[in-house]
N, C-alpha and C positions, 0 to 999 in steps of 0.2 A: 309517516307523513306528519310527523310533531312539528316540523318547520311552517305549517302553513299557517299564516297568521292573514287571516282574512280582512283584506283591507276594505271589500268593495263586492256586494253581492253580483249576479251574475252580468256582465254586459259584454258589449258587444267593441272590439278592439280592433284595431288594425295596424298588423306588422309589415315595415318595408323587407324585401328582399331584392337579392342581385336578378338582374335583369333573365329572364330566361328560369329561374330557378323558383316559381310560385307553386307549381303540378310538383317538383320535386318535395320543397318546404311542406306541402300538403300533405301527403303519402306519408313521408317519415314523422310527422307529428302526428298522423293518426298510428300509427305501428310504435310510438312510444303510448299515445294512450288506451290502446289494446292491450301491450304488453303492462304496464302498469296499470292496470284498471285505474284511471284515472276518468273517466266518462262523468263524474261530478264536479270536477274540477273544470275539464275543454267539454263542452260542450257540443260546440258543432263548429266547422271550420270552411271557410267556402272562397271561392276566386270568382267575382264575378263575372259573368260572360256575355255576351249576346252572339244571334245567329245574322250575318250580314250575308248578303248575296255577292257574289265576287264573278267579272264578266257580265258579257251580255250572249243574247240570244241561247243557239243550244250547248254554249261554251261556260253558260253562268252556274255557279254553283253555289252550297250552301256551305259558309265554315265559319266556324266557332271561335269569336274572337275576343279579348280577354279587354272588359271593360276599365281597368285599370292597372295598367302592368306594373310590374314588380311591388305588388300589395297582395297580403293576405288577409280578409276579415277573420276573426278569431270570439266567439261567444264564450265566456270563459266567467271562473273569477280569480281576480287578480290578487296574488299573494307573492311572497316573496319563491318562495317554493314553484308555483307555476309560471312567473318570470322567467326564474334561471333554466327552466326544462326549454319553455319556448326560442331565448336568448341564445340558444347553446346550439341549434339547430343549423348546420349547414345551409350556405344560402342565407342567414337571415341578418339583419344589418341593423334592425334594431327594432322599437315601437315606434309610432307615429304619437309626437306628443314633444313638450318641451324640455331640450335637456332629456333625462332616464325617466324622466314618467309619465308613463304612458296615458292618453287620453282618451278616454270611454268615449264611443258616438255620441250622441244627444237621442233622445227620443225622434225625431224628428227626421232629422238623417237614417236610423236604422229603419223607419215607414218607408221614405225616400227612395231609400236602395231596395228595399223589397224584404227585405232580411225576414222580414214577422209583419203579419199582415195587422191589422187595426182590428179586427175580427178576434184573433188569438187576445189581444191587447186587450181588447173590452171584456172580454170573459174571464178573463184571469183577473183583472180588474173586479168584476162582478162575482168571481169565487168567494175574492179577498173582503168585498165589502160584505157579503155574508157574513164571514167566521169573525169579522174584527168590527168594531166601531168606526174606525180611522180608514184612510185608505191616502198611495201616494199624493207626497204634498200637505198635507196636512200636517198643522202645527200639534204637536204632541209634550205631554209633561212624561218623563220619566217617574214611574211608584214605586221601585224599588232596584238595590243594586249599586252599583258603585258610582253612578252616575244619577241618585234620587236626586228628584228635586229641579233638573236640570231641561230649559224646553228647550225645544227643535222640531227640524221640518223634517218629516217620512220620506226618507231617500227610494225604498225598494222595500218591499215586503217578498220574500220566499215564498217558491210556489204551493208549498205546503200548507204557508197561512202561519208556520212557527217563530221565525223570528224576521225582525225586521231591521233596516240601514235605517239608523238617526242620524241628522247630521245636528250636534251638538255646538253652540257656539263655545269653544274656551279659548283663553286667551287672547279674544277677538278674532280667531282664528275659528273656521268652521272645523270639526272635527267629525269624521264617520263613525259610530260606536252600532255594533253590532249586539242586538239585543234581543230575549225573549219576546216572543210579541204580547205576553203577558204583563212585560214589565213598566208597558209604557200606556196612556190613557190619552182622549182625544181632550185637545185644551178649550176648556169650556171660557168662551167672551161675553 
């Protein structure tokens, strides 16, 4: 797994599938995750469904219906390695995003879809806040490593609080930098 170039932390992504292939894609991906021990890179795979009632009176029955037909939602670490694994599954047509660039769901979208409860997020934020002087969204200064002296915004903090992704401005563009959480400090204004 030396080809794992971590671009982002763990985020939710949406993949597009052929019509009717959602369950097959989910099953095949779960097998690949188990066989290759990729549970730390691909954490969750979901096909959002809702229960609807078809028919009336005694013939009425509850039926599971896909909320977003032809889409599967995946919680994962995006890297070249994981992108290729998912992209090469039979039935997958690609990631949702401009061109070939997968776009993660925003925290608002994640909450609206019910993928994670806000209680989970707030408890994670509390754990991170106890261990670190900064939280997601704070401005920080990099105090050691390749990006020493750069100022950026905290984009994500690992669940264990040991690493942090900081969006650093380089050449007029925001670039994600995966750093050790001790390599950054809160920016005092």
